[in-house]
VOMAR-172085 format. One record per residue (C-alpha): residue in one letter; x, y, z. Coordinates in Angstrom, 3 decimals, always signed. Each point is the difference from the previous one (the first is absolute). Last residue first. Layout:
# VOMAR-172085
(A,(X,Y,Z))
...
END
This chain:
# VOMAR-172085
(Q,(+16.797,-0.722,+10.816))
(A,(-0.709,-0.564,-3.677))
(T,(-3.482,+1.187,-1.043))
(L,(+1.107,+2.969,-2.086))
(H,(+2.930,-1.893,-1.494))
(E,(-2.098,-2.911,-1.265))
(N,(-2.855,+2.255,-1.120))
(L,(+2.404,+2.110,-2.038))
(D,(+1.706,-3.012,-1.577))
(E,(-3.349,-1.558,-0.996))
(L,(-1.375,+3.279,-1.358))
(T,(+3.000,+0.280,-2.278))
(I,(+2.407,+2.847,-0.740))
(D,(+2.608,-1.285,-2.476))
(Y,(-2.132,+1.549,-2.756))
(H,(+1.262,+3.507,+0.801))
(S,(+2.034,+0.247,+3.174))
(A,(+0.834,-2.105,+3.006))
(H,(+0.846,+0.547,+3.643))
(Y,(-0.054,-2.108,+3.116))
(V,(+1.308,+0.251,+3.586))
(A,(+0.537,+3.770,-0.077))
(E,(+0.805,+1.275,+3.493))
(G,(-2.026,+1.994,+2.542))
(N,(-0.815,-3.053,+2.107))
(K,(-1.584,-1.574,-3.078))
(L,(-0.348,+1.872,-3.269))
(V,(-1.409,-1.447,-3.203))
(I,(+0.967,+1.802,-3.192))
(A,(-1.938,-0.043,-3.265))
(Q,(+1.164,+1.869,-3.087))
(P,(-1.783,+1.217,-3.093))
(S,(+2.017,+1.941,-0.416))
(E,(+3.691,-0.109,+0.812))
(H,(+2.101,+1.728,+2.639))
(K,(+3.227,-1.667,+1.165))
(I,(-0.365,-1.780,+3.349))
(G,(+2.202,+1.477,+2.743))
(T,(-2.937,-0.300,+2.382))
(H,(-0.127,+3.464,+1.586))
(R,(+1.487,+1.919,-2.953))
(E,(-2.169,-1.813,-2.546))
(I,(-3.080,+0.575,+2.158))
(E,(+1.015,+3.682,+0.252))
(N,(+0.247,+0.243,-3.793))
(S,(-3.456,-1.546,-0.393))
(I,(-1.378,+2.535,+2.478))
(H,(+1.657,+2.840,-1.944))
(R,(-1.518,-1.452,-3.188))
(D,(-3.482,+0.696,+1.317))
(T,(-1.983,+1.355,-2.944))
(Q,(+1.232,-2.064,-2.952))
(V,(+1.195,-2.858,+2.235))
(V,(-3.416,-0.763,+1.457))
(V,(+1.017,-1.619,+3.292))
(I,(-2.453,-2.588,+1.292))
(N,(-0.061,-1.468,+3.492))
(I,(-2.060,-3.124,-0.648))
(D,(-1.810,-1.418,+3.022))
(A,(-0.144,-3.777,+0.105))
(D,(-1.631,-3.031,-1.664))
(V,(+1.521,+0.624,-3.413))
(M,(-2.471,+0.276,-2.903))
(K,(+0.947,+3.628,-0.667))
(V,(+3.483,-1.271,-0.963))
(D,(-1.498,-1.851,-2.972))
(R,(-1.701,+3.062,-1.496))
(F,(+3.127,+2.009,+0.879))
(V,(+2.103,-2.283,-2.217))
(G,(-2.133,+0.879,-3.013))
(A,(+0.011,+3.727,+0.703))
(S,(+3.760,-0.019,+0.624))
(I,(+0.639,-1.791,-3.293))
(G,(-2.175,+2.533,-1.823))
(C,(+1.982,+2.911,+1.408))
(S,(-1.424,+3.518,+0.310))
(T,(-1.397,-0.297,+3.541))
(S,(+3.336,-1.281,+1.278))
(H,(-0.314,-1.919,+3.257))
(K,(+2.494,-0.578,+2.797))
(F,(-1.508,-2.518,+2.420))
(L,(+1.011,-0.164,+3.659))
(L,(-1.292,-3.031,+1.897))
(V,(+0.369,-0.195,+3.785))
(P,(+0.824,-3.071,+2.125))
(R,(-1.403,+0.259,+3.537))
(I,(+0.959,+1.713,+3.289))
(R,(+3.417,+1.489,-0.878))
(S,(-1.377,+0.576,-3.499))
(E,(-2.400,+2.530,+1.543))
(E,(+3.022,+2.231,+0.706))
(I,(+0.999,-0.052,-3.679))
(A,(-3.604,+0.732,-0.989))
(A,(-0.125,+2.930,+2.461))
(Q,(+3.274,+1.342,-1.448))
(L,(-1.501,-0.166,-3.491))
(K,(-3.122,+1.817,+1.187))
(D,(+2.165,+2.703,+1.585))
(L,(+2.035,+0.306,-3.221))
(T,(-3.208,+0.823,-1.814))
(N,(-1.809,-1.527,-2.985))
(L,(-0.442,-3.663,+0.917))
(E,(-3.586,-0.454,-1.137))
(V,(-1.406,-2.905,+1.992))
(L,(-1.953,-2.479,-2.093))
(N,(-1.806,-2.649,+2.042))
(S,(+0.225,-3.686,-0.718))
(S,(-2.600,-2.445,+1.273))
(N,(+0.042,-2.499,-2.848))
(M,(-1.267,-3.454,+0.894))
END
């Protein structure tokens, strides 16, 4: 069953809150390009994940994407999915390497 909720990650405070939340439970960050067909297709699958989706629209919130890159050390791509746990990236993939199965596995891992 899909119970995802889209959370627009458009301020540094919201990003910091997501990082802090990852100390309690795994957190999904999804970098989305509104002008990319690949991103649109991958996003359809990502929306099926059984967790909140912290979405960064790269056209309008590139500074958030840059801060994620700085915090995690993971080079920016879009679409890109990153799962944080205890403030650290435990999974990341981009483009068609992003799968619902991988996301669910890393979001439910304790």
